[in-house]
Residue, then its C-alpha position, 0 to 999 in steps of 0.5 A: m500500500s502507498g500512503h494508507s495502512s490496512a487499518q486506515r482503509l475504509k471497510v465497505m460492504l457492497a451488496v447485490g442479489a447475485m451475479h447474473g449478467g445484467g447491467t447492475e451486476r456488471q456495474m458492481v464488477q466494475i466498481l469492485r475492480h476500480l475502487d482504490r485499494d489504498r483507500f478502500a477494503p471492499q467486500l461483497y454480500l450476495v443473497y445467492r452465489t449464482g450467475p456468470l459474472l462470479s468468475e469476473l469478481p476480483a480475487d482480493v474481494p471476500v464474498h459472503v453469501c446469505a443462502e450459505r450463511l443461513g443454510r436450509v430454512r425450514g417452515y414458512l411464514p410471510g416475511r420470515m425469510h426477509r427478517l432472517r436476511v435482514a438479521d444476517y446482513a446486520a450480523c455480517l456487517r458486525e462480524t466483518g467490521a464493515e464501516i459502510s454499506y452500499d447496495r444496488t436495486f430496491l430489492m436489495t435495499l429492502i434487505t441491506a438498508a434495513g440491516a445496516q440501519q439495524a447495525g448502526i452502520p451508514n448506508v448508501s443505496t442506489i436506485v437503478t431504474n425509474p420506479e414509476t415504471g420499473f417497480a411494479p414489474v419486478a416487485g412481486r407480492f405485497q407491493w404496497l408494503k414494499r413501497r412503504l418500507l422503501r420510503r422509510l428506508y430511503n429517508r433514513s439512509t445516509q445517502v441515496l443515489a439514482v443512476s440518472h436525473g430522470a430516475r432521481e426525479s421519479a424516485i422523489r415522486f414515487y417513494g417520497i424521498e426528501p430531495a436533499r437526500i438523493r443525488t444523481q450518480y452516473n454509471g461508468i464503463d471501462v472504455g479501454a477494456i471494452r474496446q480491447i474485447a471489441a477487437g476480437d472475433p465473435g466466433d459465430s459462423w451464423w453471425s459472420a457469414d455472407s448472405r445465404q442467397g449470394g449477392r444480398r446485403v447482410i445487415r446485422l442488428v444486436s441487442a443485449g440484456r435480460l430476456n424479459h418483457e421489460k427489455g422489449f425484445h418482442l418489439l425488436i423481433e417484430s421490427v425485424r419481421r417487418l424489415q425483412a418482409q419489406d426489403g427482399g434485397v437485404e438479409y437481416r440478422l438479429a442477435l439477442l445476447g442474454e438469458g432470462d425467463h422469456r427465452q422460450k416465449l421469444q423463441s416461439q415468436v421467432q418461429q411463428a414469424g418464420l425468422s429462425e434463420q434471421v434471429r438467434m439468442p446466443g445466451f450470455r456472452s462475455d465477448a458481447a463487445a465483439w458482437f456490438r462492434t461487428a453489428d450495423v446497429f445496436v438496438l435498445p428496445s426497452l420499455v423501462e431503463g435506468m442508465p443502460n450500460v449496454l448502450l454506453e458499451a455499444m457507443a464505445c465500440g463505434t456502433a450506431v445505436v437506436s434506443s426507445d426513449c424511456p422516461a429515464g436513461p437513454a435520452e440522457i446518454l444520447e443527449s436527446g438524439r444527438l448521439g443516437v436515434l431515439c424512438a417511441v417506447d413500446d411501438a414496433g412501428a416507430l422502432t422499424a422506422a428508426l432502424r430504416g432511417v439509421l440504415s439509409d442515412d450513412r452520413g448522419t449515422r457516421e457523424r453520430v457515431q463519431e460524436a458518441g465515441r468522443a462523449v463516452v470517453e469524456k463523460w462516461a469513463i468508469e475511472s471518473s464514475v468510481r472516483r465520484l463514488e469513492r468521495i460519496l462513500l468517504s463522506a457518508a462514512g464521515r471520513e471527509s466532506d463531499s459536495p453534491f454531484g449532478q443533482 
């Protein structure tokens, strides 16, 4: 260590449900990788030890898993498992000597903010999506109770963060968070690492091959995320069907990267539309950036977003982007359309028109791509994002003062 002893480093417990391939989990990996080890001693708390990103966690980060700590829980009473998890997190904080708790997603906040407040430890909780549209689809049962609990937990938190200005404003309205308690903290991406991965070959013959009907132009579209309703992949499949039907001189290919419980439903839609040769779902890919780079357009058809990392990654790869104009996130990244094309949410026709426009406007698309590449480096680098987060954590723990960023 240079300048800080082990005893002086801030012991921070970061928490997320599991290490699946979503944006929240990938952002957690980046935070853990880039936290300054001279000033911070990070640990990670998971509810379950599952997900493909487990292998990407830094080797020096201790991992605590609730399901393993609790063992098999017998019997069921409403709320019992939640109470056990809250108590376990509080115990884990005490056992490890953690000085501050940091969590992402409201489902994790229900456990970790409650546990940290029970243990008397400062907590920083991050809201990763617009709750007015993103809460109901994933909150499960007892939504009225969870919303009431979150209002109390957020307003008792040392600091609440939101990943976009839109998400911040939505959270203030939805949860009744005191405006002075919540601030915007943008995500960041590792531009250098993404571009290094992007330089590789996807290694997929279907994706890379020339047209099956010699001479036709091949247009490659790509998207990535959890295969669920909220990501809007059903709209993108419908757009590909329309594009292919309207332009027989072009062969469209669409790769949907990710896993989720809607895989079979999406596969059935593909088959019914007669697109089995045009649409593939290769699963979670650690080399997603290579797919982004080799695509003509990256498409984000989401119904709900917070601050989509994949959009930033595609921009870093030099790929044109089309995104639905969700209430929070994409418009902030794309600067209201200057860096990429925005279209109406939940509208396959608007998405189809946006794709056709990007593919037919070579000059405009090239200009947006060049501007987007510069903006990613200047505004969205992970190093800058984590330095801001470090100051927030130190301030919340009482180590040093900090002035609000980006409210």
